[in-house]
Wavefront OBJ file of the C-alpha trace (Angstrom):
o trace
v 9.034 27.761 46.582
v 10.495 30.777 47.302
v 13.291 31.431 49.914
v 14.772 34.280 52.046
v 18.696 34.809 51.432
v 19.144 35.004 55.363
v 18.089 34.769 58.673
v 16.794 37.285 60.633
v 18.046 36.516 64.092
v 21.423 34.348 62.884
v 21.832 35.837 59.755
v 22.855 32.530 58.223
v 22.431 32.173 54.025
v 19.671 29.457 54.915
v 18.426 29.730 51.534
v 21.524 29.007 50.554
v 22.254 26.159 52.650
v 18.807 24.697 52.081
v 19.176 24.570 48.542
v 22.857 22.836 48.974
v 21.662 20.279 51.083
v 18.636 19.713 48.374
v 21.188 19.456 45.336
v 23.189 17.184 47.674
v 20.555 14.820 48.424
v 19.304 14.558 44.254
v 22.059 14.634 42.617
v 22.850 11.065 42.842
v 18.807 9.764 42.620
v 18.749 12.725 39.439
v 21.910 11.598 37.958
v 20.820 7.748 38.110
v 17.836 8.333 36.590
v 18.967 10.868 34.119
v 21.825 7.914 33.030
v 19.125 5.079 32.789
v 16.649 7.479 30.435
v 19.722 7.720 28.414
v 20.878 4.259 27.903
v 16.830 3.029 27.166
v 16.909 5.962 24.436
v 19.828 5.133 22.904
v 18.726 1.655 22.918
v 15.409 2.499 21.660
v 16.721 4.164 18.760
v 18.879 1.870 17.436
v 16.586 -1.328 17.359
v 13.720 1.453 15.597
v 16.761 1.743 13.101
v 17.375 -2.421 13.108
v 13.054 -3.165 13.146
v 12.916 -0.572 10.336
v 15.746 -1.951 8.006
v 14.025 -5.220 8.438
v 10.997 -3.963 7.822
v 11.946 -2.639 4.589
v 13.683 -5.767 3.419
v 10.199 -7.157 4.325
v 8.050 -5.047 2.459
v 10.518 -5.257 -1.020
v 10.414 -9.096 -0.642
v 6.826 -8.859 -0.179
v 6.436 -6.891 -3.546
v 8.756 -8.670 -5.360
v 5.952 -11.624 -4.734
v 3.474 -9.161 -6.354
v 4.930 -8.117 -9.059
v 6.671 -11.859 -9.992
v 9.710 -9.950 -9.767
v 12.043 -13.605 -10.834
v 9.735 -15.072 -12.423
v 8.044 -12.942 -14.817
v 6.965 -12.693 -18.087
v 7.662 -10.175 -20.896
v 4.868 -9.401 -23.472
v 5.475 -6.869 -26.246
v 3.174 -5.960 -29.287
v 4.731 -4.763 -32.527
v 2.181 -2.071 -32.623
v 0.325 -0.691 -29.617
v -1.887 1.432 -31.143
v -3.935 -1.472 -32.117
v -3.175 -3.752 -29.930
v -1.567 -3.687 -26.090
v -0.765 -7.094 -24.170
v -0.236 -7.740 -20.260
v 1.738 -11.293 -18.537
v 1.749 -13.123 -15.847
v 3.874 -15.746 -14.428
v 1.669 -18.434 -15.804
v 2.361 -17.065 -19.419
v 4.735 -19.275 -21.351
v 6.876 -18.118 -24.487
v 5.529 -17.300 -27.787
v 4.968 -15.757 -30.976
v 1.849 -15.598 -32.676
v 0.061 -13.250 -34.691
v -3.216 -11.511 -33.752
v -6.318 -10.500 -36.502
v -8.567 -7.992 -35.249
v -11.560 -8.643 -37.179
v -14.480 -6.945 -34.723
v -15.164 -5.222 -32.104
v -16.996 -5.334 -29.398
v -19.707 -2.670 -28.844
v -22.417 -1.537 -27.320
v -25.609 -1.854 -28.497
v -28.088 1.893 -29.126
v -31.656 2.794 -30.319
v -33.085 5.796 -31.141
v -37.147 6.535 -31.267
v -37.942 8.084 -34.745
v -40.702 9.998 -33.440
v -39.885 13.587 -31.649
v -40.977 14.418 -27.708
v -41.405 17.285 -26.264
v -39.820 19.070 -23.522
v -42.062 21.015 -22.061
v -42.782 20.217 -18.682
v -45.978 20.603 -18.678
v -46.558 17.940 -21.944
v -47.764 14.624 -21.188
v -46.490 11.594 -23.239
v -48.654 8.918 -21.986
v -48.802 6.240 -19.227
v -48.722 2.994 -17.596
v -45.957 0.178 -17.760
v -43.193 0.585 -19.741
v -40.643 -2.693 -19.689
v -37.058 -2.094 -20.661
v -34.785 -5.628 -20.622
v -31.094 -5.501 -21.203
v -29.984 -9.907 -21.947
v -31.421 -11.507 -18.889
v -32.031 -8.947 -16.947
v -34.997 -6.409 -17.247
v -37.104 -3.776 -14.962
v -40.290 -2.679 -14.983
v -41.380 1.548 -14.824
v -44.286 2.872 -13.833
v -44.973 6.405 -15.278
v -48.182 8.475 -14.314
v -48.772 12.113 -13.692
v -46.511 12.976 -11.444
v -43.356 11.739 -14.106
v -44.883 11.382 -17.649
v -43.038 14.412 -18.951
v -39.653 14.106 -21.233
v -37.133 14.915 -18.413
v -38.603 12.659 -15.803
v -38.724 9.808 -18.229
v -35.661 9.906 -18.819
v -34.593 10.434 -14.980
v -36.800 7.234 -14.271
v -35.002 5.116 -16.231
v -31.085 6.339 -16.157
v -32.157 6.132 -11.578
v -33.984 3.423 -11.793
v -32.424 1.119 -8.960
v -32.691 -1.784 -10.835
v -31.700 -0.822 -14.209
v -30.426 -3.702 -16.470
v -27.363 -1.689 -17.381
v -29.043 0.657 -20.110
v -28.564 4.362 -20.631
v -31.324 7.145 -21.794
v -29.843 10.757 -23.077
v -31.602 12.859 -25.446
v -30.652 14.468 -28.625
v -31.958 17.467 -30.223
v -31.604 17.124 -34.063
v -32.376 20.338 -34.853
v -35.738 19.405 -35.982
v -39.085 21.409 -34.635
v -41.167 19.897 -32.035
v -38.601 18.703 -29.475
v -35.383 16.005 -29.120
v -35.077 12.405 -29.645
v -34.977 9.427 -27.153
v -31.528 7.303 -27.628
v -31.132 3.971 -25.157
v -27.235 2.702 -24.893
v -26.225 -0.166 -22.686
v -23.494 -0.133 -20.466
v -21.596 -2.883 -21.199
v -20.808 -4.607 -24.865
v -21.036 -7.418 -26.348
v -24.174 -9.279 -28.397
v -25.553 -10.426 -25.214
v -26.561 -7.107 -24.118
v -29.006 -6.192 -26.326
v -32.194 -3.997 -25.297
v -35.449 -4.771 -25.852
v -38.560 -2.684 -24.890
v -42.344 -3.456 -24.195
v -44.449 -0.568 -23.958
v -47.991 -2.403 -24.988
v -49.055 -1.388 -21.514
v -48.479 2.390 -22.554
v -51.115 5.127 -23.515
v -49.947 7.671 -25.540
v -46.906 9.183 -27.515
v -44.361 6.639 -25.117
v -45.846 3.557 -26.136
v -43.956 3.989 -29.912
v -40.311 3.441 -28.410
v -41.326 -0.217 -28.337
v -38.545 -2.595 -29.916
v -37.432 -6.378 -30.565
v -35.339 -7.267 -32.493
v -37.333 -8.517 -35.872
v -40.162 -6.670 -34.741
v -42.520 -5.355 -37.732
v -43.090 -2.118 -38.402
v -41.112 -0.754 -35.599
v -40.992 3.134 -34.628
v -37.513 2.812 -32.802
v -33.840 2.525 -35.597
v -30.997 0.504 -34.557
v -28.118 2.556 -33.677
v -25.486 0.646 -33.261
v -25.906 -3.489 -32.964
v -24.824 -4.873 -30.395
v -21.370 -7.234 -30.897
v -18.462 -9.100 -29.682
v -14.802 -8.452 -30.496
v -13.252 -11.355 -33.026
v -9.890 -11.962 -33.081
v -7.968 -14.501 -35.157
v -4.672 -16.073 -33.472
v -2.562 -17.099 -36.135
v -4.901 -17.390 -39.511
v -5.658 -20.178 -37.743
v -8.257 -19.833 -34.571
v -11.257 -17.193 -34.061
v -11.786 -16.263 -30.546
v -14.684 -13.683 -29.345
v -15.217 -11.976 -26.446
v -18.150 -9.466 -24.652
v -15.928 -6.519 -24.353
v -12.591 -5.427 -26.314
v -9.989 -7.111 -23.847
v -9.836 -11.148 -24.300
v -7.908 -12.612 -20.505
v -6.413 -16.279 -20.923
v -7.333 -16.799 -24.461
v -3.417 -17.629 -23.827
v -2.600 -18.355 -21.005
v -1.447 -15.817 -18.375
v -1.918 -13.265 -21.234
v -4.372 -10.501 -21.375
v -5.033 -8.881 -24.894
v -6.516 -4.704 -25.027
v -8.090 -4.403 -28.463
v -7.635 -0.313 -29.761
v -8.846 -0.755 -33.528
v -9.095 -3.265 -36.248
v -6.677 -4.772 -38.469
v -6.509 -4.627 -42.223
v -7.813 -7.460 -44.609
v -7.128 -8.203 -48.045
v -9.857 -9.214 -51.029
v -12.981 -8.758 -48.972
v -14.140 -6.248 -50.692
v -14.605 -4.039 -47.959
v -12.494 -0.759 -48.155
v -12.870 0.133 -44.679
v -10.362 -2.864 -44.001
v -9.078 -3.892 -47.081
v -7.113 0.080 -47.224
v -5.946 -0.636 -43.722
v -2.032 -1.486 -43.836
v -1.350 -3.233 -40.637
v -3.067 -6.415 -41.459
v -2.043 -8.271 -37.639
v -0.789 -7.598 -34.826
v 2.625 -9.906 -33.702
v 2.880 -10.503 -29.995
v 5.888 -11.925 -27.839
v 5.919 -13.185 -25.131
v 9.453 -14.195 -22.926
v 11.334 -14.639 -20.280
v 12.190 -11.086 -18.620
v 15.127 -11.976 -17.228
v 16.131 -8.336 -17.767
v 13.307 -8.239 -14.307
v 14.797 -11.378 -12.448
v 18.505 -9.694 -12.925
v 17.348 -6.473 -11.189
v 15.290 -8.217 -8.615
v 18.359 -10.420 -7.613
v 20.299 -7.205 -7.119
v 18.152 -5.254 -5.378
v 17.857 -8.527 -2.965
v 21.805 -8.431 -2.204
v 21.669 -4.614 -2.001
v 18.840 -4.702 0.481
v 19.961 -7.993 1.845
v 23.417 -6.081 2.786
v 22.460 -2.710 3.547
v 20.616 -4.625 6.704
v 24.114 -6.358 7.560
v 25.251 -2.682 7.864
v 22.516 -1.391 10.014
v 23.043 -4.305 12.584
v 27.050 -4.556 12.342
v 26.788 -0.369 12.887
v 24.402 -1.040 16.187
v 26.698 -4.095 17.249
v 30.037 -3.201 16.399
v 33.113 -3.019 18.414
v 36.310 -0.764 17.941
v 38.889 -1.857 20.044
v 41.632 0.638 18.382
v 39.198 3.523 20.056
v 40.026 4.982 23.528
v 37.620 3.107 26.452
v 35.818 6.406 27.297
v 34.531 6.836 23.334
v 31.313 6.756 22.783
v 31.900 5.146 19.116
v 33.924 2.888 20.852
v 31.318 0.410 21.258
v 27.631 0.031 19.138
v 24.328 0.969 21.110
v 23.525 -2.894 20.442
v 26.913 -4.369 21.610
v 26.744 -7.560 22.642
v 22.950 -7.508 22.170
v 21.604 -11.015 21.826
v 17.634 -10.716 20.121
v 19.999 -8.294 17.006
v 22.305 -11.132 16.799
v 19.443 -13.615 16.814
v 18.355 -11.566 13.370
v 21.868 -11.958 11.848
v 22.220 -15.789 12.672
v 18.590 -17.016 11.819
v 18.936 -14.693 8.141
v 22.678 -16.624 7.262
v 20.361 -20.196 8.410
v 17.974 -18.874 5.821
v 20.179 -18.124 2.938
v 22.478 -21.591 3.349
v 19.114 -23.914 3.826
v 18.610 -25.812 0.570
v 14.650 -25.620 -1.748
v 14.210 -28.301 -3.151
v 12.618 -28.096 -6.834
v 11.695 -31.114 -8.814
v 13.678 -33.227 -6.869
v 16.657 -31.553 -6.994
v 18.149 -29.092 -3.820
v 19.139 -25.505 -5.454
v 21.142 -22.538 -3.413
v 21.531 -18.997 -3.414
v 25.131 -20.385 -5.084
v 23.591 -21.623 -7.941
v 22.143 -18.249 -8.719
v 25.289 -16.223 -8.967
v 24.726 -15.274 -5.169
v 27.471 -15.816 -2.843
v 28.293 -15.533 1.235
v 30.760 -13.432 2.083
v 32.839 -14.235 5.054
v 31.387 -10.742 6.813
v 27.889 -12.169 5.936
v 27.342 -9.968 3.493
v 26.312 -11.298 -0.443
v 28.108 -11.026 -3.144
v 26.093 -11.275 -6.608
v 27.805 -12.392 -9.311
v 30.348 -9.905 -10.782
v 30.427 -10.893 -14.250
v 27.430 -9.370 -16.174
v 27.610 -12.221 -19.202
v 28.336 -14.822 -16.559
v 25.251 -13.546 -14.786
v 23.180 -13.512 -17.708
v 23.867 -16.945 -19.212
v 22.784 -18.400 -15.043
v 19.799 -16.509 -15.141
v 18.797 -17.633 -18.498
v 19.689 -21.206 -17.762
v 18.087 -21.610 -14.630
v 15.219 -19.267 -15.277
v 12.548 -21.116 -14.555
v 14.007 -22.556 -11.364
v 15.000 -19.305 -9.706
v 11.300 -18.744 -10.244
v 10.545 -21.488 -7.870
v 13.382 -20.862 -5.335
v 11.547 -17.797 -4.450
v 8.065 -17.440 -5.338
v 7.466 -21.152 -4.697
v 4.420 -21.185 -2.926
v 4.675 -22.002 1.403
v 8.359 -23.410 0.937
v 9.664 -20.962 -1.698
v 12.799 -18.242 -0.079
v 9.884 -14.999 -0.453
v 8.020 -17.562 1.684
v 10.623 -18.512 4.045
v 11.893 -14.901 4.761
v 8.676 -13.384 5.073
v 8.207 -15.910 7.949
v 11.189 -15.120 9.544
v 10.938 -11.308 9.206
v 7.137 -11.426 10.359
v 8.177 -13.119 13.782
v 11.180 -10.304 14.329
v 8.469 -7.549 13.081
v 5.193 -8.215 13.871
v 3.287 -5.627 16.098
v 1.537 -7.938 18.568
v 4.197 -11.118 18.876
v 7.318 -9.754 16.620
v 10.833 -10.290 19.205
v 11.385 -6.560 17.855
v 8.316 -4.974 18.314
v 7.839 -6.532 22.091
v 11.644 -5.580 22.471
v 10.287 -1.592 21.686
v 7.760 -1.798 23.807
v 9.349 -2.945 27.235
v 11.234 -0.311 26.327
v 9.046 2.346 25.749
v 7.367 1.385 29.170
v 10.707 1.261 30.620
v 11.009 4.963 29.574
v 7.654 6.166 30.807
v 8.486 4.364 34.578
v 11.910 6.833 34.898
v 10.062 9.697 33.248
v 7.330 8.605 36.288
v 10.149 8.032 38.503
v 11.941 11.546 38.302
v 8.691 13.038 38.534
v 7.962 11.424 41.678
v 11.688 12.614 42.744
v 10.895 16.199 42.084
v 7.599 15.849 43.881
v 10.287 14.456 46.973
v 12.742 17.224 46.440
v 9.951 20.080 46.848
v 8.882 18.134 49.994
v 12.307 17.749 50.988
v 13.056 21.419 50.438
v 10.137 23.186 51.777
v 10.564 20.811 55.136
v 14.623 21.619 55.526
v 13.786 25.022 54.701
v 11.363 25.042 57.985
v 13.662 23.600 60.162
v 16.447 26.181 59.874
v 13.706 28.771 59.785
v 12.781 26.939 62.937
v 16.768 27.001 64.030
v 17.255 30.774 63.547
v 13.870 31.743 65.740
v 15.899 29.299 68.446
v 18.902 30.922 67.996
v 17.455 33.898 68.535
v 15.585 33.923 71.258
v 19.181 32.633 72.476
v 20.237 35.872 71.499
v 17.858 37.599 73.394
v 17.780 36.172 76.168
v 22.071 36.098 76.295
v 21.254 40.366 75.882
v 18.861 40.587 78.938
v 21.614 38.344 80.966
v 24.118 40.817 79.743
v 22.342 43.940 80.843
v 21.100 42.510 83.639
v 24.954 41.473 84.898
v 25.682 45.224 83.550
v 23.654 46.899 86.414
v 25.207 45.261 89.105
v 28.185 47.069 88.840
l 1 2 3 4 5 6 7 8 9 10 11 12 13 14 15 16 17 18 19 20 21 22 23 24 25 26 27 28 29 30 31 32 33 34 35 36 37 38 39 40 41 42 43 44 45 46 47 48 49 50 51 52 53 54 55 56 57 58 59 60 61 62 63 64 65 66 67 68 69 70 71 72 73 74 75 76 77 78 79 80 81 82 83 84 85 86 87 88 89 90 91 92 93 94 95 96 97 98 99 100 101 102 103 104 105 106 107 108 109 110 111 112 113 114 115 116 117 118 119 120 121 122 123 124 125 126 127 128 129 130 131 132 133 134 135 136 137 138 139 140 141 142 143 144 145 146 147 148 149 150 151 152 153 154 155 156 157 158 159 160 161 162 163 164 165 166 167 168 169 170 171 172 173 174 175 176 177 178 179 180 181 182 183 184 185 186 187 188 189 190 191 192 193 194 195 196 197 198 199 200 201 202 203 204 205 206 207 208 209 210 211 212 213 214 215 216 217 218 219 220 221 222 223 224 225 226 227 228 229 230 231 232 233 234 235 236 237 238 239 240 241 242 243 244 245 246 247 248 249 250 251 252 253 254 255 256 257 258 259 260 261 262 263 264 265 266 267 268 269 270 271 272 273 274 275 276 277 278 279 280 281 282 283 284 285 286 287 288 289 290 291 292 293 294 295 296 297 298 299 300 301 302 303 304 305 306 307 308 309 310 311 312 313 314 315 316 317 318 319 320 321 322 323 324 325 326 327 328 329 330 331 332 333 334 335 336 337 338 339 340 341 342 343 344 345 346 347 348 349 350 351 352 353 354 355 356 357 358 359 360 361 362 363 364 365 366 367 368 369 370 371 372 373 374 375 376 377 378 379 380 381 382 383 384 385 386 387 388 389 390 391 392 393 394 395 396 397 398 399 400 401 402 403 404 405 406 407 408 409 410 411 412 413 414 415 416 417 418 419 420 421 422 423 424 425 426 427 428 429 430 431 432 433 434 435 436 437 438 439 440 441 442 443 444 445 446 447 448 449 450 451 452 453 454 455 456 457 458 459 460 461 462 463 464 465 466 467 468 469 470 471 472 473 474 475 476 477 478 479 480
């Protein structure tokens, strides 16, 4: 509220006196709330840093699991123009020679007759049944959809379309365009059959079935499976140009045919590349890089916690950097303790117990991890223990990644993770303190108004007393 500078009767600084009293009343209470707000904000920020570091490590470990970082296989093709390759952890090391004898292709048909594009031209009516493999659809052609464009749209837009596309090819001949039918999927099982026995008009000429006599439909391209030969011994086919798990854990993507020798087919005999060599081997570099990333991520987490919980006795007692924001905090100490316990916990693989130290990772006195510095020695450790390292980290439920994820989740889970719960508690406290400050401001406004009115009443009383005194003085002077 606006306060006048002085009392009209007393001459006192009523506004100043009111403000001083309000300030004196407000200061200890406001200071207490402000101090607590700062403490809560500092703690909230510190816990946020810890949670962020824990979450970052958890995300990295989850990515390791998805990417098969510790047990991955590296697959290479000596000619990616002909064949590319991918391998999962299930793949076993080996070398194979692949001959690509046949590429998968879709079935394509083209009607011999020319169809008028005139929207007024009626091409026929009745039922047309189109079948692809073991799927089929029936189209009802009538007056509303018997022109060329409508027929093609009816085929392509049918809800039960079995996997066929109709297109128009303008050959440049007078009389219109030819209709081409092609399957959306490759493979010899995906052949097209067209039954127009219930149709009238020119559309009846589109009937087709393999071996049909006097058909008015040409086969532009036969439906065909892809075919490869492995090591000049085993022949394998696929309905498309991708072969999955023909070799366990391996995916082959065919690009084009390799060459042949003495087949009397100049198209393939003249191809210089007769086969493609694929190599599958342990991805030791990925494992090495993953071990380094794991050590770096863990040490980063420990560094964050150490900074926030540390104490520097060399600094002066009043120095704000003498103690970390979470110095002495039991929850943060629990993160460190449980992670160290997990690192020291052995994991059983094929009846034998293994620890981190078996793979070149040692725990230092300060709680950080150190990876074997000698790169050659580390390579030897990985090479000799590749399968075991993969199981140690990636073994389902009992591997390190699964155990670490469960542990870290107990801290970061949005619902009941201890760090999340602590953050929620602090946010509630933060809101409560904000409410306390709002309430204090309201109380002080009321106190200021009340005090000012009291001073005004006092000023008015002093004015009345002064008036009475002045009257008495005047009366006494009149007696003289």
